[in-house]
N, C-alpha and C positions, 0 to 999 in steps of 0.2 A: 372695434377691436383695438385700434391704435389710440383713439382719442377719448374713450369712455373711462372716467376715473374709477368707476365701480367694477370695471372688468378685472377678473382674477388674473393672477400671474400667468404669463403666457403659456407655460407648459408644465410646471411642476405642482403637483397636488401637495399642498402643505397646510395652510391655515384651515382649509375646509375640513381636513381630517380631525382637527381638534373639536369641531362643532358638529360632526356627523351624527353623534348620538342624539343631538337636540333637533336634527332636521328630519324631514320626511325622507324616506328611502327613495332615491331616484331609480326608476326602472329602466332596464335596457330592453328596447324593442328592436326588432329586425325587419328587414324587407328585401325582397328580390326585385330588381328592375323588371317591370312587367308591362312596359309600354306596348300597346297594340294600336298603332296609328295607321292612318290611310293616306297614301299619296297617289292621287289619280285613282286608278282601280287596283293598286297594289297595296297589300297590307303587310306591315312590318311587325313581327311578333317576337318580342324580346325573350319570351319563355322558350320559344323554339331555338332562337339563336344561342341561348345559354345552355340548352339541353335540359334545363330544369323540368320542362314539360314531360320528360320521360325518366327522370331520376327521383324516385320517391325517397331514396336514401339521403338526399340532400337535407331533408328535414331533421334527420338525426344529427348531422353535422351542425346544424343551426342550434339544436338543443344543447349541444356540448358547450356552446358559448355562454350559456346562462340566460338566454333570451326569455323574457316573460310573456311578450306578446309579439305577434307577427302581422305586419301589413301584408295580407295575402290575397292574391287575385282570384276571384271567382268571376271572370270576365264574361260579359254578355256575348261578345263576339265569338268567344271560344265555345260557349256552352249551348247557344241557340243560334248557330250561324245561318240556318236556312229559313226557319220560321219560328215565331215566338212560342208556339205550343209544342215544339219538338226539342226538348232540352235533354242533353246527354249528361247525366250526373256521375258517370263512372269516375272521371278524373277527380272531381270535387269530393265525392264520397271518400275516395282513398286518401286524398291529401288532408282534408279536414278531420277525418277519422284519426289519421296518424298524429296530427297536431294535438288533438284532444288527448291521445294516449301519452304524448310527451309533455302534457300540462303547459302547452303554449297556447295562449288565448289568441284566436284569429281576429283580425280587423279586416272584415271582408270588403275588398275593393271590387266594384262592379264595372267600372269604366276607367281606363287609365290612358288619357290623351287620345281616346278613340272617338269614333263616330257612331259606334254601335254596329250591329250586323248590316249586311248589304241591303236589307229591306227598310232601312231608315238612315238618317244622318242628322247632324247637329242642327240643320235648318228645318227639319221636318216638324210640322206642328204637332204630330203625334209622337214625337220623340220622348217628351216627358212621361206621357202615360205608358209608352212602351217600356221604358226603363223601370217605371213603377211596377208594371206587371211582372217583369223579371225579378225585381227585388222581392215581391210578394212570394214568388215561387221559391226563391232562395230561403226566405224566412220560414216557409212551411216545411221545406226539406231539412233545414238545420235550425230548429227553434231555439237551440241552446246557444247559438251565436248571438252575442250582445252588441258588438261594435261594428260599425259600418262606415265606409267611405264610398258612398254611391258613385261619386265622380271625383277623381283626383284633379286638383288644381283647375277649377273651372275658368278662372280668369286667364291663366297662362295658356290653357288650351284654346280659349276664344281668341287670344292674341295671335297664336301661331296659325290657327285655322282661318280666322276671319279678317285679320289685320295685316299680317306679314306674308300670307300666302304659302307658308311652308307645307301645311297639311290640308287635306280635303276639308271643306270645299274650296280651298285656295282663294279666299277672299282678300281684298286689299282695301277695304273701306270701312268706315265707321258703322254704317247700318248693318253690314254683315256681322261685324264684331259684336254689336249690341244684341242682335237677334240670337246669336249663338250663346252669348253669356246668359241671357234671360232664359233661354230654353234649358240650359244646363242647370241653372239654379232652381228653376221650377221643377226640373226632374229630381233634384235632390230633395226638395220639399215633399213631392209626391212619393218618392221612394221610401223616405223615412216614415211617412204616414202609413204606407202599405206594410212596412216591416213591423211597425208598432201595433198593427192590428193583430199580429201573431205574438209579438214579444213587446209588451208595453215598456219594458226596461231597456229596450234597445237604445244605444247611444250613437250620436253622430260625431265622428271624428273627421272634421273637415280640414283638408290640407290646402295650402296655397303657398306659392312663392311670392311673398309680399313685396320684397325689394324696396328700393328707394331711388329717386332720380335727383341728379345734380346737373348743373349746366353752366355755360358761360352766360354773362348777363343778357345778351340779346335773346337767349332762349329760355329765360326764367319763366315765361308764361307756359311753355311746353312742359318744363319740369314740374311746375305747380299743377298742371293738369294731370300729369302722370302720377303725382303723389296723392291726388284724390282718387284716381282710377285704381290704384293698387289695392284699395280697401273694398272694392265693389263686391267681391264674393261674399264677404262677411257682412257688409252693410245691407245687402239684399236679404240674406238669410236671417239677419237679426231684426229686420223691419226698420232699418235706419234710413233707407233711401226715400225720404219724403220731400215735400215741396221746398223745405229749407236746405236740402242737400245741395252742395255745389254743382253736382252733375245732373240734377233733375232736368234742367233745361237742355242739357246736352243730349239726353236720351230722347227728348221730344224732337230736337233738331235732327236726330238720326231716324226719325219715323216711328218711334215707340209710343204707343197710345198710353194715356194716363191710367186706364184700367189695368194695363199690363204691369205697371209699376205698383199700383195700389194693392194688387193681389198679394204682394209680399208684405205689405203693411197689415193686411187683414189676416194673413196666415203665415206669420213668421215661423222660422224653424232654426233657432239659434243653435250653434254647435254645442255639444257637451264638452268637447275638447277642440280647441283651435290647434291645428297642426301647422307649424312653421317649417317650410322647406327652404332653408337658406343656403345659398351657394356663394362662393367668393365672387362670382360674376352677377349676383342678384342686384347689387347696387350699380346703377348705370350713370354714365356721364354723357350729356348731350353737348357737342362741341361744334361751333360754327367755323372753327379754324380748319377747314377741310384739307388744306395743304399738308397737314401733318398726318393724314390718314390714307390708307389704301382705298381704292375705289369700292371694294366690296363692303367697306364699313360706312359708306355714304348712304344717307336716307334723307328724310325730310317730311315736312307737312306742306300745307297750302301756302305758307308764308316764308319758310326758310328751308334751306338745305343744310344738313348737319350730319356729323358722325355720331353714332350711338355705340359706345364702347364701355367696357367694364371700368367703373369708377376707380377701382384699385390701381389702374394703370395710369391715372391722371392726377388724382387728388393728392396733393403734397402731404397733408397731415393725416391721410388715411380716412377710414370710414367709421360710421357709427357701429357697424358690425351687427352680429346676431344679438349681442347685448342690447344695443339701442333699438333694434327692430322689435325684440321681445318686449321691452319696456313700453314702447309706443303701442304695441298691440294690447298689452295689459291695461294701460291707461285708457284706451279707447273702448274696450269691451268688458274688461274685468272677468273674463272667462278662463277656465283652466287651459293650460298651454302644454303642448308636447313638441319637441323638435322631431319632426317626422321624416326628415331626410338629412342624414349626415354622411356626405360622401365627397371626395375630391378625386378627380381623375388626374393623377400626377405621379411623381416618383414615390417610392414607398414611405420614406421618412416624412414627406410632405402630407401624404394621406394620414399618417399617424398623428402628425401635429394638428391637422385639421380636426380629426375626431376628438382628440384630447382637448382641444380648445372649446369645441362645442360642449363636451362633457363638463368641463370646468365652468363654462359660462352658465350652463343650466344649474349647476350646484350653487353658483354665486347668486343667481336670480332667485332660486328657492330660499337661500339664506336671507335674502333681502325682502322676503315676504310674498313673492309671486307664487302662484299655484302652478308649479312645473311638475308634470307627470312623468315624463320619460324623455330619453334620447333614443332615436332610432338609427341604428347602423344600416344605412341604405345600400342597395346594390351589393348585397353580400356575395353574390356571384359575379360581380363586375357588371359592365355595360358595354353594348356594342353600338357603334355608328353615331354616337352623340356629337362627334366632331362635325357632322353634317346635319345635326338636329334630326337624325333618323329620317332623312329624305332619300337615302340610297344605302346600299350595302357597301360602305366604304372599306370595310375590313378592319377598321380600328377597334381594338378591344382594350378596355381598361380594367384591370383586376380590382377586386374588392377584398373582403376578408378571405376569399378563396380565389385562386387563379385557375382558370379552366383550360389553359393551353397544354395540359398534359393528359394522360389517359384518365385521370380522376381529378376531381376538385382538390387542389393543393392548398392547405392552410398557409396564409401569409403571416407576417408579423402583426397585421391588424387583428387576425383571429386570436392570437395570443394575448394581445392587449385587451380585446373585448372580453375574453374569459376572466381576466382579472377585474376589470371594471364591473362586469356583470355580477361578480361575487362581492362587490363592495370594497374591493381592495385597491390600494394605490398601485399604479403601474409606472415603472421608471425604465427608461432606456436612454443611453447616451445621446441618441439623435434628437431626443426631446429637449435637450438643453438649449437649443437654438430655436428662435421663433420661425414660423412658416414664411414662405417667400412673400406672402401678402403683407408681411410686416418688415420686409427687408428692402434696402435701396433698389435692388434690381427689379422690383415690381413695376417701377415707372418706365413704361415703354414709350411714352409720348411726353412732349414738353409739359411738365407738371404745372398745376395751378394751385395757389394757396387759397384759403377761404376768402381772403380779401379780393381775390381775382375771379372767383366763380360765385354763382348765385346759389346760396343755401336754400334748401327747400323751405317753403312757407305754406302753411296749411291753415288759413284763416277760417273761422266758422261761418263767415258771411259768404254769400254766393260769389262765385268768381266774377271778375270783371267781364265786361262784354267781350273784350279781346280774347280772354282766355276761354270763356264759355262757348265761343263760336269756333275756336280752334279745334280742328279734328285731330285725331291721332294721325301719325304719318301716313300719307297716301302713297308714297313711294315704297318700293320693296326694300325692307331692311334685311339684307342678307346676313346670315350668321357670321360672326367672327370665329376665329379658331377657339375662342373661349366660349364654348356653348354652355348650356344649362348644367351639364355634368362635367364636361371635359375642360380642364384648365391647364393643359400641358403647356410647357414653356414655348413661347413663340420663337425663341432663338436659343441655340445652345451656346451662344457667346454672351457672357455677362455684360450688361450695360454699365456696370459699375465695377471698379477694381477693388472695391471694399470687400474684404473677405469676412464671412460670418464665423468668427472665432470667439471662443469664450475661454477665459483662463480656468473657469470652474469645470469646463467640459472635458471629458475623457476624449482624446483624439483617436483617429485612425492613424496607423503608421503605414506609410507607403514607401516601399523600397524600390530602387531602380527608377527614381523619379525623373531622370533625364531622358529615358527612352520613349519610344512611340507610345507604348501602353502606359508607362508611368506618368508621362506628361498629360495624357488624356485623363487619367484618374485625378490628377491634381486639378485640372481645368473643371471637371464636372463635380468634384467635391466642393470647389469654390461656389459653383452655381447652385448646388443643392444645399448649401449651408451645412456641410459636414466638416466639423473641425478635424484637422489632420496635421500630421507632421510628415513632410515629404523629404526623403533622404536619397541622395545619389550614391553611386558606388564608392565615390571618394569619401563620402560622409559616413557610410556604413558598408563594410564588406560582410555580406551575410554568411560567408564561409568562415568567418572568425567568430567562434562561439563566445569568447570573452567579450568582444565588442558588442555582439548582439545582446548578451545578458545585461551589459551596462546600459545600453540604450533603452531597453525595455523597462529596467528598473527606474530609469530617469523619467521616461515619458509616461509610463503606465497607460498604454493604449488599451482600448477595449477590443481591438481587432488589428491584425496585421494583414496588409494586402501586399503580397510579394510579386512585384512586377520586374524584379531584377533577374538577370540571367544572361547566358551566352546564347545569342540568337543567330549567329552566322553559321549556316549549315556547312558551307565549304571549309571555313576556317576550323570548325569543330572536328572535321575529318582529319585535318592536319595536326591539330593540337588537342587530342582527346582529353588529356589531363586537365587542361584549363576548362574545357567544357563541363566535364564531370564535376570538377570542384565547384563551379558556379551554379550549375543547375541541380545536381543531385545532392552534393554535400551541403550547399547553402540552404536548400529547401528543407533538408532533414534537420539542420541546426535550428531553423525557425520553428519547425514542428515540435522539436524537443523543448525549446524555450517556451513556446505557447502552452504546451501541455503542463509544464511545471507551474505556470502562472494562471492557468484557467483563461487564456486569451483565445479568441476566435482567430482562425487563420484561413485566408483565401490565397491560393497560388494558381499559376497558370501553366498549362501544358500545351501540347501540340498535336496536330493531325499526323505528325511524323512518327508517332508510336505504332502506326499500322503499316502493313506491307503492301497493301493494294491488291491482294490476291482475290478479293471478292468483288463482285460487280454491283453490289447494292451499298447504300450508305452505311457507314460504321456507326453503331450506337454504343452507349456507355458499357454495356456488358460484353461486347466483343473482345476476344483475346488480343493482346498486343503482340506485335512481331516487328519491331523496328528494323529498318534496313541500314541506317546510318548511325554514326556516333551521337549526333544531336538527338535523334529519336530515342536511342538507348538511354541517354542521360535523363530524358523526360520520363520514360517508362519506369526507370529505377527510382526516380524522385517520387513518382506517384505511389509506388509500392512502399517506399520508406516513410513517406509522410502519413499515409493512411494507417500503416502499422503503428506508427508512433502516436498519431492523433486522429482517431477514427472520425472525430467531429469536424475535421478540416474539409474545406470545399475546394475542389480542384476543377478548374475550367479548362477544357480542351477547346482549341480554336484553330481556324484555318489561317491562310495567308491574310495578313492585316492590311487594311487600306482605310484611309481617312483624310479629312481636309486640313488637319492641323499641323502636319509636319512634312518636311520634304524628303524624309528618308524612306517612307513606305514605297513599295515597289510600283504601285499603280501611278503615283504622282511622278516618280522617276520616269516611268514608261511614257507618260503623256508629255513630259518635258522633252524627252528624247525625240518623240515624233514631231512635236511642235517645232523643234529646231531643225527638222528636215533630215535627221539622221536615221539610218536603218536600225531596226530592232528585231533581233532574232528571238522567237518565242516557241515553246514546245506546243505542238499541235495535237499531241496524243495523250498528254497528261491532264487528267480531269481533277478539279479541285472544287472546294466550296469556300470562297473567300469570306472574311469576317469584317464587317464594317465597324470600325473602332468605336464611334459614339454609341451605337446600339449595344456593342459588347460591354462597354463600361457601365452603361445605365442598367442593363440586365444583371450584370455581375454584382453591382452594389445592392440592387434589390434583393438578390438571392442571399447575399451576406447578411443584410439586415433581417431577412426572414429566418436566419439561422440554419440554412440548408447545409448539407454535408455530402461528402462523396464526390463522385465524378459527374460532371455535367458538360455536355457538348453545346457550345454556343457558336454557331456560324450562321451566316445569312443564307437561308434555305435556297438552294439552287446549285446546279452542277454545270460547270463550264470548263473548257480548256483555257490554258493561259492566253492563247490567241483570241478566243471568243471574249474573254474577260476584258482585255485591253481594247478590242474593237468596240465593244458596247460602251465602254467609258469614253473612248475617243469620239464616238458619234454624239454622245450627250454633251461633250465639251466643245463640239464643233471643230475638232482637230482631224486633219487628214491622216487616215490610218493605212494608206497604201504602201508605206515603207515597212510595214510589218513583214518579217520573213519567217513564215511557218517552217518548223523543222521537227523531225522526230526527237523525242527526249534524249535518245542515245547519242544524237549528233550535237547536243548542246555543249559538249566539252566540260561536263561537270564531274568532279572527283567523287562526291558523295552520291551514292545510289539513292534514287527517289522512287516512290511508288507511282505507278501510272494511274491509279484510281484512289484518290484521297478525299473522299466526300464524307462529311460528317452529318449524321442525322441524330435524333435524340428520341429515346424511349421515355424520357422524363418530362419533356415539354419543349417545344420550339418557341423560344421567346423573342427571337429577332425577326424583323420584317424580311420579306423575300429579297433576294439579291437584286432583282430588277428595280425594286423600290429603293433599296439602299444605294444603288448607283445613281439614281435620280437625286437622292439626298446629298450624296457626295458632290455631284455637279453643282447643285444649288448652294451648298455650303461653302464652296470655294470662294474666297474673297474676290471682289472685282479686280483688285490689284493683281492677284495671282493669275486670274483668268486672262486679264489684259496682257500680263507678262508672257503667258503661254502663247497667246495669239500673236504677240509681237515677235516672239521667236519664230513662229511659223511664217509670218510675213517676211522677216529678214531672210529666212532660209529660201523663200520663194524668189 
């Protein structure tokens, strides 16, 4: 990506469009995350987690994207769970029938990181024949299906099941790994043989996360070993693992008999299409400098202990990327290639940048003469629990082309981009003017090493040296980092580099009210996300001055306005209603008018104060407003005026804000007060749903990029009184909360009336993590300096 000269321009389709008529048409394929893995005796079913198992209508949504083919699960575990001859075809009949009606070609996947049904497993000698029997049944039932992936990513599955112990049978050794891999590859051969008895034209689309390894010099032997190991799926299937292969002796050392290897030489089953599943964490770095890494990143082999991390976080010059991996694959096998999983678990613009980069890379490779068939938009419905490598129900969901956190799958900006790409059209969006985080300085989380400082991969044709050939894969448990196979969310919300990703050619976002709690958080996260922006304080732009607003917009030409300005002091607003209405209502209306005249997107913020608290259930977007105070009235009127002027505007309602990045939010003030030993009076009968600022800003920016409009409630799900809220936060921060003085709301001495029940819910989608989790994040994100200061105040008070 960073270092390959033939790589296309990071994000803008330009020169490819001039030669498109001379190139093969690149197909857009799709896929749903369908892992069905086993941990102990528990099975994790992504189709159930996403709800796709019961939503036939999802297929129509996929068809609207222009998808030509679909990696689609006809999973052994789901269709024959109890015994091999008792297959329930109802689900597959309905799904494959609908795909056929939609002219979407299925690529039938029979096993996706699974062990098969309970009556078998990856170490079972009868596993290959068992899968072949199921494949034969599938082919007989659907003789018109031509493309198959009997087993997704055999090598990756063998590593996770037999080497790292994540999935059943939870092996941690070379022999288990080798036995699983051979069983899987033999199953692929037998499955395709069975399918071709029915359909001689059936094609094998074999997927694998090929990856690449780098290391510090002392670990060069291990990196070299892994760079031979990464090819094993295709070397076995293509009949290339012979006596001259660097890992021939390794298999013997792991207890594999010669005849078990020779069967692949006698009966090769080369893929018709090699599917490359490339992720930003596919390239790994092995580092013996353990002091730089957290304990969960430590692993090792029989000779050394080391950290195994994503190379993008260490390698100073960057990676060879998908471009380099694909070229190496083409040079090694000369077989057609498809990019069979393109997905990034991150913020929306980074997801878009990743898919666009994969698309452009595929076009460039095709232009350079490689036989590239397609790019697959993977995880169209998102994915669950990959932050833990699907070892438990962690609750983490990462959206894809559709977001499932509402009543129905909601198309994101990715869906809009795929529709354009699927029709062969260029797609442009201002967020694509900046390269992805994997190409920006903040990608480096650990002390970087240049090429001169780390061992580049070496893949000699000769047999590995004795030292390498006897070195086994890591024997210690290599626990997953936060950057799993799919998920690559930022490890920190604080940029490691002050460098801002700005581009003079890029249209910026305009952020008003940049000095406030919300505005400053927007600036911080726009910097981290590589979103070019211009942030203006009230002194730099009074949004209630129509002429000043018009002049700024004409000067900056932003693609969207984020209005974080406004009058936020509820008590002061009650005393000075004119000032509040001018800032909140008049200012927002002026921005809406100016945006409508210029075709600019607008996102502005409102409050839970628009409700009167008369109901005892959470307020949703369609509930009628009935503000009790001037501040609430200013926001309710602003909502009405903005949407009347600009129906495409997005208005975010939020609860009481809290976050780790400023001293002005109430929760931080409350903790400081308690830490200093002072009493703190709080309402014990007023129920609220606070909003964690980092989550609010991340979700709001995603919704803005998605082009959403109308009202949307964003609060951290959970209902607490003011007393409960501060007590919970104090407990997490280790602060004595005994000086809290609970009082009824009427006794708080407030001039502005408040609702006693101000809890926000959403009928459009709950996008923020629960309040309990958000409070944990708040406590963790507080800097050590601030936490020490709080504790110091508490100790001085004592």
